[in-house]
C-alpha positions as CSV (number, residue, x, y, z in Angstrom):
1,M,5.0,-21.5,-15.1
2,P,5.4,-20.6,-18.8
3,V,4.6,-17.0,-19.7
4,F,1.8,-18.2,-22.0
5,F,-0.1,-19.8,-19.1
6,Q,0.6,-16.8,-16.8
7,K,-1.2,-14.6,-19.4
8,L,-4.0,-17.2,-20.1
9,I,-5.1,-17.8,-16.5
10,P,-6.4,-14.2,-15.9
11,K,-8.4,-14.4,-19.2
12,L,-10.0,-17.7,-18.1
13,Y,-11.1,-16.0,-14.9
14,G,-12.6,-13.2,-16.9
15,L,-14.4,-15.6,-19.2
16,Y,-15.8,-17.4,-16.2
17,F,-17.0,-14.2,-14.6
18,N,-18.6,-13.0,-17.9
19,L,-20.6,-16.2,-18.3
20,L,-21.9,-16.6,-14.8
21,V,-22.5,-12.9,-13.8
22,W,-25.9,-13.0,-15.5
23,F,-27.1,-15.9,-13.3
24,I,-25.4,-15.4,-9.9
25,P,-24.2,-11.8,-10.0
26,K,-23.6,-11.4,-6.2
27,K,-21.5,-14.6,-6.0
28,I,-19.5,-13.6,-9.0
29,A,-18.8,-10.1,-7.6
30,K,-17.6,-11.7,-4.4
31,K,-15.4,-14.2,-6.3
32,A,-14.0,-11.4,-8.5
33,F,-13.2,-9.3,-5.5
34,T,-11.6,-12.2,-3.7
35,V,-9.4,-12.9,-6.7
36,F,-8.5,-9.2,-6.8
37,A,-7.5,-9.1,-3.2
38,T,-5.7,-12.4,-3.0
39,V,-2.0,-12.1,-2.3
40,R,0.3,-14.4,-4.3
41,K,3.7,-13.1,-3.5
42,G,5.4,-11.3,-0.7
43,R,6.3,-14.0,1.8
44,V,9.8,-13.9,3.4
45,L,12.4,-15.2,1.0
46,P,15.5,-17.1,2.1
47,N,17.8,-14.2,1.4
48,Q,15.6,-11.9,3.5
49,K,15.1,-14.2,6.5
50,E,18.2,-13.5,8.6
51,Y,17.8,-9.7,8.3
52,L,14.2,-9.8,9.3
53,D,14.5,-12.4,12.0
54,N,17.1,-10.3,13.8
55,A,14.7,-7.4,14.0
56,K,11.5,-9.3,15.1
57,F,9.9,-7.4,17.9
58,E,6.4,-8.8,18.6
59,V,3.3,-10.3,17.0
60,I,0.1,-8.4,17.6
61,S,-3.5,-9.4,16.8
62,V,-5.5,-7.1,14.5
63,G,-8.9,-8.5,13.7
64,E,-8.4,-12.1,12.5
65,N,-4.8,-11.6,11.6
66,K,-1.5,-12.0,13.5
67,I,0.8,-9.1,12.4
68,Q,4.6,-9.4,12.6
69,V,6.2,-6.2,13.9
70,Y,9.8,-5.3,13.7
71,N,11.9,-2.8,15.6
72,W,15.3,-1.2,15.0
73,P,15.7,0.8,18.2
74,G,16.9,4.4,18.3
75,S,16.8,7.4,20.6
76,K,15.1,9.8,18.2
77,E,11.5,10.0,17.1
78,T,9.6,6.8,16.0
79,V,9.3,6.3,12.2
80,I,6.8,3.7,10.9
81,L,7.3,2.0,7.5
82,I,4.4,0.7,5.4
83,H,5.3,-1.5,2.5
84,G,3.4,-2.1,-0.7
85,W,1.5,-4.9,-2.4
86,E,3.2,-8.3,-2.6
87,S,6.2,-7.1,-0.7
88,N,7.3,-7.1,3.0
89,T,9.4,-5.2,5.5
90,W,12.7,-6.3,3.8
91,R,11.9,-3.8,1.0
92,W,13.0,-1.0,3.4
93,H,16.4,-2.4,4.3
94,K,18.4,0.3,2.4
95,L,16.3,3.1,4.0
96,I,16.5,1.4,7.4
97,E,20.3,1.6,7.3
98,K,20.2,5.3,6.8
99,L,17.5,5.8,9.5
100,Q,19.7,3.8,11.9
101,K,22.6,6.1,11.2
102,E,20.4,9.0,12.3
103,D,19.3,7.1,15.4
104,Y,15.6,7.0,14.6
105,N,13.4,4.5,16.4
106,I,12.1,2.4,13.5
107,I,8.9,0.4,13.5
108,A,7.9,-1.7,10.5
109,F,5.4,-4.5,10.0
110,D,4.3,-7.1,7.5
111,A,0.8,-6.4,6.1
112,P,-1.8,-9.2,6.3
113,A,-0.9,-12.0,3.9
114,H,2.6,-10.7,3.6
115,G,6.0,-11.5,5.1
116,Y,5.5,-13.4,8.4
117,S,2.0,-12.1,9.0
118,S,-1.1,-14.3,8.7
119,G,-3.9,-14.1,6.1
120,K,-4.5,-14.6,2.4
121,I,-6.1,-11.4,1.2
122,L,-5.3,-7.7,1.5
123,H,-7.3,-4.6,0.5
124,A,-6.9,-0.9,1.5
125,P,-9.5,-0.9,4.3
126,L,-8.0,-4.0,5.9
127,Y,-4.5,-2.5,5.6
128,A,-5.7,0.8,7.1
129,E,-7.3,-1.1,10.0
130,T,-3.9,-2.8,10.7
131,L,-2.0,0.5,10.3
132,Q,-4.3,2.3,12.7
133,A,-3.8,-0.3,15.3
134,L,0.0,0.2,15.1
135,L,-0.3,4.0,15.1
136,L,-2.2,3.9,18.3
137,K,0.2,1.4,19.9
138,Y,3.6,2.9,18.9
139,E,2.6,6.6,18.3
140,P,5.1,7.3,15.5
141,K,5.6,10.9,14.5
142,M,6.7,10.1,11.0
143,A,5.2,7.6,8.5
144,I,6.6,6.4,5.1
145,G,4.6,4.3,2.7
146,H,5.5,2.7,-0.6
147,S,2.9,2.1,-3.3
148,M,-0.2,0.6,-1.8
149,G,1.3,1.4,1.6
150,G,1.4,5.1,0.8
151,M,-2.2,5.1,-0.5
152,T,-3.3,3.3,2.7
153,L,-1.4,5.9,4.8
154,L,-3.3,8.8,3.2
155,Y,-6.6,6.9,3.4
156,N,-6.2,6.2,7.0
157,E,-5.1,9.7,7.8
158,S,-8.4,11.0,6.2
159,K,-10.3,8.7,8.5
160,N,-8.2,9.1,11.6
161,P,-6.7,12.6,11.4
162,N,-5.9,12.9,15.1
163,S,-2.9,10.6,15.0
164,H,0.6,11.6,16.3
165,I,2.0,11.7,12.8
166,E,3.6,15.0,11.9
167,K,5.3,14.1,8.6
168,M,4.2,11.7,5.9
169,V,6.1,10.3,2.9
170,T,4.6,8.4,-0.1
171,V,6.7,6.6,-2.7
172,G,5.3,5.5,-6.0
173,S,1.8,5.3,-4.7
174,P,-1.4,5.0,-6.8
175,S,-4.3,7.2,-6.0
176,E,-7.6,6.3,-7.7
177,F,-9.4,3.0,-7.0
178,H,-11.4,3.3,-10.2
179,E,-8.2,3.3,-12.2
180,I,-7.0,0.2,-10.3
181,L,-10.3,-1.5,-11.1
182,N,-9.9,-0.5,-14.7
183,H,-6.6,-2.2,-14.8
184,Y,-8.0,-5.3,-13.2
185,K,-10.9,-5.3,-15.7
186,N,-8.5,-5.0,-18.7
187,L,-6.2,-7.7,-17.2
188,L,-9.0,-10.3,-16.9
189,G,-11.1,-9.0,-19.8
190,F,-14.4,-9.1,-17.8
191,N,-17.4,-7.1,-19.0
192,D,-19.2,-4.0,-17.7
193,K,-21.8,-6.1,-15.9
194,V,-19.0,-7.8,-13.8
195,R,-17.6,-4.4,-13.0
196,E,-21.0,-3.0,-12.1
197,E,-21.5,-5.9,-9.6
198,I,-18.0,-5.4,-8.1
199,E,-18.8,-1.7,-7.6
200,K,-22.1,-2.7,-5.8
201,L,-20.2,-5.0,-3.6
202,V,-17.5,-2.4,-2.7
203,Y,-20.2,0.1,-1.7
204,K,-22.1,-2.4,0.4
205,K,-18.9,-3.8,2.0
206,F,-17.0,-0.5,2.6
207,N,-19.6,2.3,2.3
208,F,-17.7,4.1,-0.4
209,T,-17.8,4.1,-4.2
210,T,-14.7,3.3,-6.4
211,E,-14.7,7.0,-7.4
212,D,-14.8,8.1,-3.7
213,F,-11.7,6.1,-2.9
214,S,-9.1,8.7,-4.1
215,S,-5.9,9.8,-2.5
216,S,-6.3,13.2,-4.1
217,K,-9.6,13.6,-2.2
218,F,-8.2,12.1,1.0
219,V,-5.5,14.8,1.3
220,Q,-7.7,17.9,0.7
221,N,-7.9,18.5,4.5
222,N,-4.5,17.1,5.3
223,H,-2.4,20.0,6.8
224,K,0.6,17.9,7.7
225,K,3.9,18.1,6.0
226,G,4.2,15.7,3.1
227,L,6.9,14.5,0.7
228,I,5.8,12.6,-2.4
229,F,8.1,10.6,-4.7
230,H,7.1,9.3,-8.1
231,D,8.9,8.2,-11.2
232,R,7.6,9.6,-14.5
233,L,8.1,6.3,-16.2
234,D,6.5,4.1,-13.4
235,Q,4.9,1.1,-15.1
236,I,3.0,0.0,-11.9
237,A,1.4,3.2,-10.5
238,P,0.8,6.1,-12.9
239,Y,2.8,9.2,-12.3
240,H,-0.2,11.5,-12.6
241,A,-1.5,9.9,-9.4
242,S,1.1,11.7,-7.3
243,V,0.8,14.9,-9.4
244,N,-2.9,15.1,-8.5
245,V,-2.2,14.3,-4.8
246,N,0.4,17.0,-4.7
247,E,-2.0,19.6,-6.2
248,H,-4.6,18.8,-3.5
249,W,-2.2,18.5,-0.6
250,K,-1.2,22.0,0.5
251,G,1.6,20.9,2.8
252,S,3.3,18.6,0.3
253,E,6.3,18.6,-2.1
254,L,6.5,16.4,-5.2
255,F,9.9,14.9,-6.0
256,S,9.9,13.5,-9.6
257,T,12.4,11.1,-11.1
258,E,12.9,9.5,-14.4
259,G,14.1,5.9,-14.9
260,F,14.1,5.0,-11.2
261,G,11.3,2.5,-11.6
262,H,8.5,1.7,-9.1
263,S,10.6,0.6,-6.1
264,M,12.8,3.7,-5.9
265,H,15.5,2.3,-3.6
266,Q,18.1,4.8,-4.9
267,D,20.3,6.7,-2.5
268,V,19.1,10.1,-3.7
269,V,15.5,9.1,-2.8
270,N,16.5,7.8,0.7
271,D,18.8,10.7,1.4
272,K,16.0,13.1,0.6
273,I,13.6,11.2,2.9
274,I,16.2,11.6,5.7
275,D,16.6,15.3,5.0
276,F,12.8,15.7,5.1
277,L,12.5,14.0,8.4
278,K,15.4,16.0,10.0
279,H,14.2,19.5,9.0
């Protein structure tokens, strides 16, 4: 699709929401949230298929979704990997290679609507429900999350602090839902009335406000060891998100980079993760 149309479509959604929100506010809020949560990329690509197929472990049911779980067996502690938005388990292949050399037992999974898992939408509470099911089933001692996966990890830990997890790693993760909603508002160009109706829907659906959903708040009572990675020039998730989380998480260390991008697949990052897990 030409770039012009890629930029035009979100604005057309925004115009549609702006016009109809005055007549059917609840329906528009629901539609706007559905558009926000709809996953458009992240299914398994041809170059990823062989690698992932060789590690398929089992498919488990969580709510309405069938979740594909992968396992790279090892004799050491279990590590669980939680990928980000519009990604899948393949994003971890470079880290998995290093974890295998250390003989960790590796569990990974495709989020709802990603990879081989079923579904069409994903939001943090749904992701957390899926993650919690896997934590209870596989009892990992270490968890590593990228982007939305890291945010979901911290959110779930605040809700379910009695997990077996001892060490937690986040990589390029956002923190504040209200900032994410601001980005969505600017992308589509919808008005304050639409935003207000979305906020009402979020509170009714999840029992938290967009201001309440904050990783820096989630970690205030988190006493587990944490390692936080973020690039100062990250164009997807703002660097200050991890700075704030680090300030509120007493047991955490912030490792900052510059020019590594959002994905952060570099050896120096993965080597530091391995060192953190080992000591």
